[in-house]
Backbone bond lengths (Angstrom), bond angles and torsions (degrees), N, CA, C in turn:
res aa  C-N    CA-C-N  psi(-1)  N-CA   C-N-CA  omega(-1)  CA-C   N-CA-C  phi
1 M - - - 1.510 - - 1.525 111.32 -
2 F 1.365 115.71 -37.69 1.464 118.06 177.67 1.523 113.76 -103.09
3 G 1.301 117.94 8.57 1.482 122.46 177.62 1.480 115.57 78.81
4 I 1.342 115.43 17.99 1.458 118.52 177.31 1.473 111.05 -76.96
5 D 1.373 116.41 125.76 1.495 122.59 -175.75 1.555 109.38 -70.32
6 E 1.307 121.15 -45.02 1.379 122.86 -171.25 1.531 111.07 -158.68
7 F 1.361 115.78 143.79 1.420 117.64 -179.71 1.581 109.05 -161.44
8 T 1.282 118.43 162.09 1.459 118.71 177.48 1.570 105.57 -121.95
9 S 1.367 114.37 132.03 1.432 124.32 -176.58 1.531 108.89 -86.23
10 I 1.280 118.32 159.89 1.433 121.66 174.11 1.590 107.70 -99.18
11 I 1.326 113.34 135.36 1.471 116.91 178.89 1.500 110.79 -81.75
12 N 1.331 113.93 128.07 1.412 121.19 176.08 1.611 112.86 -93.86
13 S 1.337 117.99 136.26 1.368 118.92 -177.28 1.545 107.72 -71.46
14 P 1.261 120.72 140.40 1.416 136.88 14.92 1.540 112.95 -94.10
15 D 1.338 120.92 10.58 1.458 123.28 -172.40 1.492 109.05 -67.39
16 G 1.348 117.48 152.61 1.494 122.56 -179.55 1.523 114.01 -104.86
17 A 1.393 110.96 -13.51 1.491 116.26 179.45 1.527 113.19 -162.87
18 I 1.211 117.38 161.77 1.505 118.85 -178.50 1.555 105.31 -150.15
19 L 1.351 115.23 135.47 1.456 121.88 -176.76 1.527 108.27 -104.04
20 S 1.347 119.91 126.05 1.462 125.42 175.06 1.525 106.64 -101.84
21 V 1.282 116.70 129.83 1.462 123.23 179.59 1.505 110.12 -115.88
22 G 1.294 119.60 116.95 1.543 126.28 177.63 1.483 111.42 -82.06
23 A 1.313 114.25 172.26 1.504 121.08 179.52 1.558 107.33 -72.19
24 I 1.398 112.56 157.90 1.394 119.96 173.96 1.545 108.65 -85.31
25 Q 1.323 118.19 130.00 1.414 125.42 -170.99 1.583 104.93 -122.39
26 A 1.369 115.44 130.43 1.506 119.78 173.28 1.480 106.93 -84.58
27 V 1.320 115.90 119.41 1.483 121.09 -178.94 1.538 107.45 -136.86
28 P 1.316 117.66 163.09 1.515 118.48 171.01 1.506 108.50 -76.61
29 V 1.373 112.88 138.16 1.516 120.32 177.30 1.618 105.13 -132.18
30 V 1.327 109.97 157.40 1.487 116.14 175.40 1.458 108.18 -95.06
31 K 1.308 118.42 124.75 1.464 124.95 -178.65 1.521 109.08 -135.28
32 N 1.270 120.64 113.01 1.444 126.12 -179.05 1.502 110.31 60.45
33 G 1.356 117.26 37.61 1.442 124.11 175.37 1.552 114.52 81.57
34 A 1.352 116.45 2.14 1.516 118.97 178.75 1.500 110.05 -119.20
35 V 1.266 118.93 143.75 1.424 124.22 174.67 1.498 109.67 -80.79
36 V 1.355 115.21 120.30 1.544 123.54 -175.67 1.535 105.23 -132.82
37 P 1.359 116.18 161.25 1.465 117.89 175.86 1.541 107.44 -76.07
38 G 1.367 112.52 141.85 1.484 118.81 177.31 1.538 112.20 -147.82
39 N 1.268 114.22 165.49 1.473 123.77 -177.88 1.496 109.35 -105.68
40 V 1.324 116.23 127.20 1.491 122.91 177.70 1.481 111.27 -123.01
41 M 1.269 117.59 135.17 1.493 125.50 177.04 1.482 106.41 -132.58
42 K 1.419 112.50 130.71 1.490 117.59 177.48 1.391 111.94 -93.32
43 L 1.382 121.07 137.88 1.431 129.94 173.22 1.437 115.75 -116.27
44 T 1.326 123.97 130.63 1.431 120.86 -178.38 1.584 105.65 -125.83
45 L 1.305 116.82 130.85 1.460 120.89 178.17 1.471 110.35 -112.38
46 G 1.328 118.12 112.02 1.457 121.77 174.33 1.535 112.28 -94.65
47 C 1.311 114.11 120.19 1.545 121.76 -172.51 1.538 109.48 -111.09
48 D 1.334 116.78 141.64 1.460 119.91 168.64 1.580 104.89 -88.88
49 H 1.258 116.43 108.25 1.467 118.32 -174.11 1.507 118.39 -65.92
50 R 1.393 113.53 -6.23 1.456 115.37 166.72 1.513 113.41 -72.54
51 V 1.339 118.04 -20.03 1.437 122.74 -177.67 1.493 113.56 -114.80
52 V 1.354 116.49 -41.46 1.457 117.30 178.85 1.501 113.73 -121.99
53 D 1.314 116.41 127.27 1.498 121.63 179.08 1.545 108.72 -69.11
54 G 1.329 114.39 143.72 1.526 119.19 -178.76 1.413 110.53 -57.12
55 A 1.431 119.44 -41.68 1.487 120.86 -177.11 1.571 111.19 -64.15
56 T 1.336 115.25 -34.47 1.465 118.61 178.51 1.530 107.93 -66.73
57 G 1.367 115.81 -41.22 1.481 118.38 -178.49 1.491 111.70 -64.65
58 A 1.331 115.90 -34.99 1.439 124.32 173.84 1.564 115.69 -62.08
59 Q 1.212 111.96 -41.38 1.486 124.08 -178.89 1.587 105.49 -68.20
60 F 1.311 117.58 -40.93 1.444 123.99 174.15 1.465 113.04 -59.98
61 L 1.331 116.80 -45.04 1.423 121.77 -179.82 1.563 110.63 -67.89
62 Q 1.298 117.11 -34.24 1.420 123.42 178.39 1.554 111.07 -66.06
63 T 1.288 117.41 -44.43 1.466 124.34 176.34 1.519 108.94 -64.87
64 L 1.236 119.91 -46.02 1.456 123.63 -178.38 1.557 111.18 -62.52
65 K 1.368 115.85 -43.08 1.479 122.75 176.02 1.524 109.60 -54.96
66 G 1.350 114.47 -51.38 1.459 121.29 179.69 1.444 114.19 -56.03
67 L 1.464 114.77 -45.27 1.399 113.59 -179.88 1.559 115.53 -70.88
68 L 1.338 114.94 -30.70 1.463 116.73 177.85 1.535 112.49 -74.55
69 E 1.300 118.39 -20.37 1.473 120.90 -179.66 1.680 108.22 -89.72
70 E 1.334 111.55 -23.34 1.516 114.14 -179.71 1.549 104.56 -137.40
71 P 1.359 117.96 76.30 1.498 119.66 -176.31 1.546 114.37 -63.77
72 I 1.248 119.04 -18.73 1.485 118.56 175.01 1.534 115.51 -61.31
73 R 1.329 111.76 -22.66 1.499 117.26 172.22 1.440 113.60 -61.16
74 L 1.340 120.75 -22.84 1.445 123.15 -176.79 1.594 107.47 -71.87
75 L 1.282 122.64 -13.86 1.382 124.71 -179.84 1.450 112.28 -90.75
76 A 1.360 118.46 -14.82 1.474 118.31 -178.42 1.543 111.79 -84.66
């Protein structure tokens, strides 16, 4: 909303994690060996490691990334 590329949020008790979503930026990306325009958005997941293991948080981000890249999978 404010054009912020990336940030980290502070977890408020009793939450176990918080997801920070940055702005979508148009940048050059390499796709099939060619440089083409693409959109990039940065996500940051802050976890309280007493509640959520870092590996579990990473798996969540992987799943979220896959769903954002292929939203048709949300219908399955």
